[in-house]
Rosetta silent file (secondary structure, phi, psi, omega in degrees, C-alpha in Angstrom):
SEQUENCE: MPPTDSGLSSSSDDTLDLQLPPEWDALLAAGARPPAPPGAPAAGALLDHLAGWGPADTPAGLFALLPVQPDRDLGRIAAWMNDPAVAAFWELAGPAETTAAHLLTQLRGDGRSVPCLGVLDGVPMSYWEIYRADLDPVARYYPARPQDTGIHLLIGGGADRGHGLGTTLLRATADLVLDHRPHCGRVIAEPDLRNVPSVAAFLGAGFRYADEIELPDKRAALMIRDRAHRHQL
SCORE:     score description
SCORE:     0.000 S_00000001
   1 L     0.000  142.770 -175.629  129.505   96.147   53.364 S_00000001
   2 L   -62.350  146.004 -172.109  126.328   97.128   55.204 S_00000001
   3 L   -91.212   -9.008 -172.977  123.463   94.656   54.863 S_00000001
   4 L  -126.571  163.520  179.328  120.423   96.917   54.738 S_00000001
   5 L   -72.852  129.301 -177.089  118.991   99.800   52.735 S_00000001
   6 L   -91.645  -20.784 -173.459  119.956  103.153   54.231 S_00000001
   7 L    84.122   -4.514  178.166  117.591  105.402   52.325 S_00000001
   8 L   -87.179  143.422  174.226  120.514  107.589   51.292 S_00000001
   9 L   -92.925  131.641 -179.571  121.100  108.342   47.628 S_00000001
  10 L   -67.946  -17.259 -178.416  124.677  107.873   46.508 S_00000001
  11 L  -104.100    5.568 -178.853  124.340  110.827   44.142 S_00000001
  12 L   -77.336  160.496  176.076  122.786  113.251   46.624 S_00000001
  13 L   -97.942   63.583 -178.134  124.645  116.277   47.960 S_00000001
  14 L   -63.138  129.642  177.933  124.225  115.226   51.591 S_00000001
  15 L  -135.001  156.441  175.553  125.541  117.915   53.910 S_00000001
  16 L  -126.003  159.927  176.047  125.632  118.459   57.646 S_00000001
  17 L   -76.148  102.808 -168.998  125.944  121.613   59.721 S_00000001
  18 L   -89.057  126.600  170.559  129.682  121.431   60.248 S_00000001
  19 L  -119.284   90.737 -169.708  131.356  122.742   63.398 S_00000001
  20 L   -90.263  147.413  175.872  134.927  121.734   62.714 S_00000001
  21 L   -66.524  157.573 -175.728  137.816  121.742   65.175 S_00000001
  22 H   -55.858  -39.301 -177.368  140.544  124.363   64.601 S_00000001
  23 H   -67.164  -29.444  177.100  143.064  121.879   63.231 S_00000001
  24 H   -73.572  -39.496  175.711  140.548  120.733   60.581 S_00000001
  25 H   -57.336  -41.351  179.566  139.818  124.342   59.605 S_00000001
  26 H   -64.302  -38.959  178.687  143.546  124.817   59.095 S_00000001
  27 H   -63.340  -44.010  179.182  143.698  121.728   56.913 S_00000001
  28 H   -64.110  -42.099 -178.560  140.854  122.991   54.754 S_00000001
  29 H   -62.349  -32.312 -179.634  142.398  126.432   54.483 S_00000001
  30 H   -74.172  -22.606  178.509  145.618  124.875   53.261 S_00000001
  31 L    76.781    9.864 -178.178  143.751  123.039   50.523 S_00000001
  32 L  -166.050  177.832  173.874  145.801  119.890   50.992 S_00000001
  33 L   -62.472  145.780  173.728  147.367  117.543   53.478 S_00000001
  34 L   -66.801  163.198 -179.817  149.703  119.265   55.923 S_00000001
  35 L   -57.264  144.654  178.214  153.429  118.694   55.462 S_00000001
  36 L   -68.620  153.664  177.187  154.613  115.233   56.416 S_00000001
  37 L   -61.182  155.457  178.150  156.633  114.872   59.618 S_00000001
  38 L   -55.330  134.767  178.554  160.432  115.110   59.278 S_00000001
  39 L    84.472   -3.503  179.877  161.852  111.873   57.908 S_00000001
  40 L   -73.221  155.625  178.371  158.510  110.622   56.589 S_00000001
  41 L   -61.901  158.038  176.608  158.396  108.984   53.146 S_00000001
  42 L   -58.000  150.058 -175.871  157.649  111.150   50.124 S_00000001
  43 L   -52.686  124.494  176.181  153.937  111.806   49.609 S_00000001
  44 L    85.349   -6.812 -172.453  152.227  108.699   48.296 S_00000001
  45 H   -65.466  -36.547 -174.395  155.339  106.524   48.373 S_00000001
  46 H   -67.898  -22.374  177.171  154.034  103.955   50.842 S_00000001
  47 H  -121.841   31.860  174.522  151.130  103.083   48.528 S_00000001
  48 L    50.758   43.921  170.881  152.875  103.629   45.199 S_00000001
  49 L    56.778   59.382 -178.231  151.203  106.978   44.552 S_00000001
  50 H   -50.691  -36.629 -176.168  147.584  105.833   44.632 S_00000001
  51 H   -59.193  -21.597 -178.906  146.355  109.229   43.416 S_00000001
  52 H  -102.329   11.963 -175.495  147.837  108.495   39.985 S_00000001
  53 L   -67.634  -31.718 -177.902  146.492  104.984   39.515 S_00000001
  54 L    83.242  175.055 -174.672  143.699  105.989   37.165 S_00000001
  55 L   -84.431  166.710  174.105  140.302  104.313   36.651 S_00000001
  56 E  -118.880  138.431  176.169  139.320  100.694   36.113 S_00000001
  57 E   -86.816  118.096 -177.366  136.829   99.546   33.496 S_00000001
  58 E  -121.592  165.681  175.649  134.288   97.278   35.237 S_00000001
  59 L   -60.290  -20.448 -179.988  131.009   95.609   34.153 S_00000001
  60 L   -91.621   -9.260 -177.083  129.232   98.286   36.200 S_00000001
  61 E   132.978 -175.414 -178.855  131.032  101.217   34.559 S_00000001
  62 E   -80.032  123.845 -174.730  134.246  103.194   34.901 S_00000001
  63 E  -119.198  136.455  179.667  135.412  103.122   38.520 S_00000001
  64 E  -138.747  147.616  170.988  138.039  105.306   40.156 S_00000001
  65 E   -99.297  119.842  179.613  139.457  105.845   43.622 S_00000001
  66 E  -113.359  116.576  177.444  139.857  109.557   44.355 S_00000001
  67 E   -51.723  138.122 -175.088  141.780  110.501   47.509 S_00000001
  68 L   -60.116  135.268  168.030  139.493  112.391   49.874 S_00000001
  69 L  -112.262  113.758 -170.738  139.495  116.188   49.721 S_00000001
  70 H   -55.806  -43.383 -176.686  137.958  117.350   53.015 S_00000001
  71 H   -67.010  -25.506 -179.942  136.289  120.512   51.722 S_00000001
  72 H   -89.870  -34.259 -161.808  134.633  118.529   48.923 S_00000001
  73 H  -114.282  -16.729 -170.476  133.875  115.220   50.612 S_00000001
  74 H   -60.567  -44.860 -177.913  133.400  115.532   54.371 S_00000001
  75 H   -60.110  -42.658 -179.340  129.656  116.248   54.331 S_00000001
  76 H   -65.136  -46.983 -177.318  128.912  113.318   52.060 S_00000001
  77 H   -66.445  -40.371  178.710  131.042  110.843   54.003 S_00000001
  78 H   -62.554  -38.051  177.186  129.669  111.990   57.361 S_00000001
  79 H   -63.602  -42.821  176.793  126.125  111.489   56.078 S_00000001
  80 H   -60.825  -40.283 -178.591  126.975  107.947   55.007 S_00000001
  81 H   -65.081  -20.834  179.048  128.469  107.253   58.446 S_00000001
  82 L   -90.738    0.482  169.723  125.135  108.222   59.998 S_00000001
  83 L   -69.783  124.045 -177.769  123.256  105.566   58.043 S_00000001
  84 H   -54.471  -34.932 -179.983  122.381  102.976   60.731 S_00000001
  85 H   -66.314  -34.206  176.607  123.446  100.110   58.448 S_00000001
  86 H   -77.394  -44.988 -175.662  126.901  101.678   58.062 S_00000001
  87 H   -60.882  -27.970 -179.112  127.180  102.833   61.678 S_00000001
  88 H   -59.409  -27.669 -177.747  126.626   99.283   62.934 S_00000001
  89 H  -114.266  -31.343 -179.545  130.081   98.343   61.661 S_00000001
  90 H   -87.052  -27.830  177.170  132.002  101.606   61.261 S_00000001
  91 L    56.273   43.136  178.104  130.870  103.131   64.582 S_00000001
  92 L  -123.587   22.043  176.382  131.385  106.699   63.345 S_00000001
  93 L   -67.090  155.793  179.203  127.809  107.993   63.638 S_00000001
  94 L   127.897 -162.373 -179.078  127.332  111.412   65.188 S_00000001
  95 L   -65.331  162.763 -177.602  128.343  114.961   64.308 S_00000001
  96 H   -58.706  -25.964  178.923  130.614  115.653   61.370 S_00000001
  97 H   -59.577  -30.380 -179.821  133.496  116.168   63.785 S_00000001
  98 H   -64.757  -47.681  176.635  133.488  112.419   64.429 S_00000001
  99 H   -66.816  -40.073 -179.317  134.091  111.636   60.767 S_00000001
 100 H   -58.723  -42.609 -179.551  136.482  114.572   60.463 S_00000001
 101 H   -64.964  -38.423  178.694  138.672  113.224   63.252 S_00000001
 102 H   -63.962  -43.866  178.830  138.762  109.787   61.606 S_00000001
 103 H   -68.368  -40.171 -176.103  139.806  111.273   58.269 S_00000001
 104 H   -61.839  -37.522  178.673  142.273  113.679   59.850 S_00000001
 105 H   -56.285  -39.842  179.739  144.189  110.842   61.495 S_00000001
 106 H   -77.657  -43.360 -174.751  144.906  109.433   58.029 S_00000001
 107 H   -68.706  -24.049  178.875  145.418  112.733   56.208 S_00000001
 108 L   -95.504    2.265 -178.754  147.970  113.917   58.752 S_00000001
 109 L   -85.571 -161.468 -174.775  149.830  110.620   58.725 S_00000001
 110 L   -96.974    9.586  177.493  152.682  109.362   56.607 S_00000001
 111 L    93.247   10.573  179.220  150.514  107.970   53.809 S_00000001
 112 L   -76.486  -14.402  173.873  150.217  104.392   55.058 S_00000001
 113 E  -137.600  127.549 -176.901  146.410  104.739   54.846 S_00000001
 114 E  -119.684  113.904  175.793  144.664  106.742   52.121 S_00000001
 115 E   -79.207  136.142 -173.651  140.935  107.530   52.455 S_00000001
 116 E  -136.344  151.042  162.832  139.202  107.644   49.067 S_00000001
 117 E   -87.196  138.168  169.215  135.871  108.247   47.426 S_00000001
 118 E   -93.765  121.217 -174.317  134.800  105.497   45.072 S_00000001
 119 E  -116.211  120.469 -177.954  133.418  107.150   41.943 S_00000001
 120 E  -112.548  117.634 -176.186  131.420  105.084   39.456 S_00000001
 121 L    49.062   42.269  175.342  130.766  106.688   36.062 S_00000001
 122 L    85.996   -2.070 -176.585  131.411  110.075   37.651 S_00000001
 123 E  -107.959  119.710  174.121  129.116  109.557   40.668 S_00000001
 124 E   -65.408  123.263 -174.282  130.609  109.354   44.197 S_00000001
 125 E  -141.831    2.469 -179.166  128.954  106.265   45.691 S_00000001
 126 E  -158.211  162.546  178.219  131.333  104.614   48.153 S_00000001
 127 E  -123.221  135.679 -175.823  134.088  105.259   50.677 S_00000001
 128 E  -132.861  149.292  167.330  137.349  103.280   50.730 S_00000001
 129 E  -125.898  118.751  175.941  140.487  103.112   52.795 S_00000001
 130 E  -103.391  123.779 -170.755  143.521  101.595   51.095 S_00000001
 131 E  -142.007  154.548  175.900  146.195  100.905   53.686 S_00000001
 132 E   -79.613   98.854 -176.582  149.514   99.205   54.254 S_00000001
 133 H   -63.536  -31.789 -179.500  148.395   96.257   56.366 S_00000001
 134 H   -70.591  -16.875  178.570  151.993   95.327   57.168 S_00000001
 135 H  -106.730    4.648 -175.892  152.477   98.757   58.786 S_00000001
 136 L  -100.173  155.337  175.390  149.092   98.783   60.516 S_00000001
 137 H   -54.419  -25.120  179.962  148.263   97.490   64.022 S_00000001
 138 H   -60.371  -22.521 -179.285  146.306   94.688   62.328 S_00000001
 139 H   -63.759  -16.769  177.854  149.690   93.128   61.456 S_00000001
 140 H   -75.768  -13.171 -169.208  149.969   92.031   65.095 S_00000001
 141 L  -113.428    1.693  175.497  146.977   89.732   64.667 S_00000001
 142 L  -151.081  164.084 -178.582  147.803   87.746   61.538 S_00000001
 143 L   -74.676   81.168 -175.791  151.002   86.514   59.794 S_00000001
 144 L   -68.493  149.798  174.949  151.633   89.724   57.863 S_00000001
 145 L  -119.180  152.705  178.553  154.001   89.861   54.911 S_00000001
 146 L   -55.263  136.049  176.631  155.917   92.900   53.634 S_00000001
 147 L    75.982    5.266  171.926  153.816   95.135   51.374 S_00000001
 148 L   -51.203  135.188 -178.540  150.471   93.500   52.304 S_00000001
 149 E  -119.853  131.121 -176.692  147.781   95.990   51.293 S_00000001
 150 E  -106.931  160.266  179.908  144.435   96.231   53.053 S_00000001
 151 E  -131.347  130.642  163.200  140.980   97.425   52.027 S_00000001
 152 E  -118.245  146.029  176.639  138.130   98.917   54.054 S_00000001
 153 E  -155.430  159.333  166.588  134.960  100.025   52.279 S_00000001
 154 E  -142.426  144.627  173.553  131.357  101.051   52.553 S_00000001
 155 E   -93.597  123.530 -168.356  128.728  101.457   49.861 S_00000001
 156 L   -72.782  -39.682 -173.761  127.057  104.792   50.509 S_00000001
 157 L  -108.575  138.198  179.830  123.543  104.418   49.107 S_00000001
 158 H   -57.476  -33.040 -179.117  121.046  101.689   49.833 S_00000001
 159 H   -66.068  -19.181 -179.521  120.088  101.501   46.157 S_00000001
 160 H   -93.264    1.010 -176.649  123.651  100.391   45.358 S_00000001
 161 L  -102.962  153.587  171.818  123.602   97.499   47.829 S_00000001
 162 L    81.773   10.769 -178.445  122.436   93.947   47.436 S_00000001
 163 L  -122.705   13.754 -179.533  122.929   93.647   43.666 S_00000001
 164 L    85.818    2.255 -178.291  126.513   92.353   43.485 S_00000001
 165 H   -65.704  -39.690  178.852  128.001   95.802   42.940 S_00000001
 166 H   -58.654  -42.022  178.026  130.251   95.499   45.995 S_00000001
 167 H   -60.330  -45.702  179.784  131.725   92.282   44.634 S_00000001
 168 H   -59.465  -45.622 -175.963  132.408   93.926   41.261 S_00000001
 169 H   -74.883  -32.327  174.732  134.113   96.936   42.822 S_00000001
 170 H   -63.256  -43.835  178.213  136.125   94.857   45.297 S_00000001
 171 H   -61.700  -44.325 -179.278  137.540   92.801   42.445 S_00000001
 172 H   -63.518  -40.776 -178.411  138.347   95.967   40.494 S_00000001
 173 H   -69.802  -41.824  175.805  140.003   97.610   43.489 S_00000001
 174 H   -60.690  -39.133  177.378  142.080   94.542   44.325 S_00000001
 175 H   -65.049  -39.372  176.829  143.187   94.456   40.684 S_00000001
 176 H   -59.868  -44.284  178.896  144.139   98.140   40.871 S_00000001
 177 H   -59.842  -49.999 -176.033  146.271   97.413   43.923 S_00000001
 178 H   -68.929  -30.825  177.997  148.015   94.454   42.293 S_00000001
 179 H   -70.697  -37.431 -170.912  148.496   96.292   38.992 S_00000001
 180 H  -104.231   -5.295  177.580  150.022   99.402   40.555 S_00000001
 181 L  -121.883   80.538 -171.635  151.873   97.897   43.534 S_00000001
 182 L   -62.169  -21.343 -179.303  154.290   95.425   41.932 S_00000001
 183 L   -94.106    1.265  178.689  155.900   94.455   45.246 S_00000001
 184 L   -90.525  119.098 -179.247  152.565   93.653   46.895 S_00000001
 185 L   -92.628  -15.158 -174.819  151.865   89.922   46.839 S_00000001
 186 E  -148.490  144.195  168.708  148.508   89.982   48.648 S_00000001
 187 E  -108.397  132.256 -176.618  145.477   92.175   49.225 S_00000001
 188 E  -124.161  162.002  174.132  143.838   91.581   52.597 S_00000001
 189 E  -150.393  158.813 -179.401  140.674   92.612   54.409 S_00000001
 190 L  -138.736   64.252  178.102  139.245   92.008   57.882 S_00000001
 191 L   -67.127  151.603  175.742  135.452   92.477   57.763 S_00000001
 192 E   -58.711  133.764  179.974  133.422   91.871   60.892 S_00000001
 193 L   -59.034  -28.096  179.674  132.301   88.245   61.014 S_00000001
 194 L   -71.388  -19.015 -176.105  128.746   89.426   61.692 S_00000001
 195 L   -88.491   74.904 -174.297  128.704   91.281   58.375 S_00000001
 196 H   -59.328  -43.539  178.297  127.803   88.258   56.272 S_00000001
 197 H   -59.137  -35.448  179.007  127.067   90.222   53.061 S_00000001
 198 H   -67.380  -46.660  178.721  130.518   91.803   53.249 S_00000001
 199 H   -58.753  -42.602  179.750  132.277   88.466   53.722 S_00000001
 200 H   -63.145  -38.071  179.666  130.272   87.039   50.808 S_00000001
 201 H   -65.120  -41.097  176.859  131.242   89.989   48.601 S_00000001
 202 H   -63.086  -42.443  177.947  134.935   89.427   49.295 S_00000001
 203 H   -60.359  -42.756  179.333  134.572   85.738   48.479 S_00000001
 204 H   -65.840  -23.622 -178.520  132.840   86.624   45.222 S_00000001
 205 L   -90.724    9.869  176.012  135.668   89.024   44.383 S_00000001
 206 L    95.287    6.698  174.445  138.314   86.294   44.512 S_00000001
 207 L   -83.260  151.469  174.236  139.379   86.594   48.135 S_00000001
 208 E  -108.473  148.791  176.560  139.772   83.445   50.199 S_00000001
 209 E   -80.882  110.080 -171.996  138.652   83.016   53.778 S_00000001
 210 E   -96.737  -32.545 -174.625  141.967   82.491   55.568 S_00000001
 211 E  -175.081  168.253  164.920  141.155   82.638   59.278 S_00000001
 212 E  -103.419  133.549 -179.608  139.156   84.184   62.077 S_00000001
 213 E  -128.117  143.369 -179.817  141.110   86.806   63.991 S_00000001
 214 E   -96.415  106.140  177.335  140.325   88.556   67.250 S_00000001
 215 E   -96.264  164.405 -178.027  140.901   92.303   66.854 S_00000001
 216 L   -57.484  -31.415 -174.336  140.517   94.811   69.696 S_00000001
 217 L  -112.303   -0.011 -177.444  137.138   96.017   68.400 S_00000001
 218 E  -170.475  160.769  165.877  135.721   92.973   66.593 S_00000001
 219 E   -95.992  125.500 -167.686  136.065   89.336   65.640 S_00000001
 220 E  -121.420  155.446  169.338  136.976   89.437   61.990 S_00000001
 221 E   -91.934  121.789  175.269  137.230   87.227   58.939 S_00000001
 222 E   -83.167  112.775 -178.552  140.702   87.435   57.473 S_00000001
 223 E  -108.955  134.755 -176.266  140.180   87.598   53.716 S_00000001
 224 E  -133.180  133.508  170.117  143.150   87.320   51.343 S_00000001
 225 E  -115.857  115.673 -175.278  143.488   87.723   47.591 S_00000001
 226 E   -88.637  136.208  175.574  146.825   86.352   46.415 S_00000001
 227 H   -56.402  -40.193 -175.156  148.609   87.781   43.408 S_00000001
 228 H   -63.531  -24.621 -176.605  149.607   84.268   42.377 S_00000001
 229 H  -112.274   12.142 -169.504  145.969   83.182   42.107 S_00000001
 230 L   -62.219  -29.621 -177.870  144.376   86.410   40.886 S_00000001
 231 L   -96.182    4.757 -179.230  143.385   85.033   37.476 S_00000001
 232 L  -103.712  -11.114 -174.412  142.107   81.713   38.829 S_00000001
 233 L  -120.426    0.000    0.000  139.326   83.020   41.100 S_00000001
């Protein structure tokens, strides 16, 4: 999670002047993800139908992961990506097309990574990616196990950072994964080692620091939350 105040409000209707590529316009016009490639798993199967998981009751309020809808969410997410504190680690600053291309890669895939808005008491305030780590390139860099599930996140507004909220929501999200993915034994994350507040938030949420791993774009802390120990940490 980004370490500094961005000045963005998580409840604002941040928008950008969007000049979208033709394939994104087609996606918006369709109102949904395009059809999966032939032979791909049924929609949502790889992550046990995340869209139907429902909310979690947390000390901060009712929290839900809502799969991204481009026509509703792109402007907000692109604005968050242009916060310097976020851009330092996500590297998606720039025109909305940059964020659109990042989202499109997931939305046109087979469902192994699902981009989501994090909504707290009805207010969109964070961006999440829930992904099958065992099917992701990251599996080449650590001893992956079948059904490992990964988490990426950013907290959108500076006012929501630095108060332990990230820790609360990470714990809730890891619990959602373990509750709704019965064959998943571990939730993993690979935050940049330089992002000390993010690593600390994962530790506070019951993840353990397992290793340092060298990824193509960063040196990362491998954080793991084990199903077997979920109620002990």
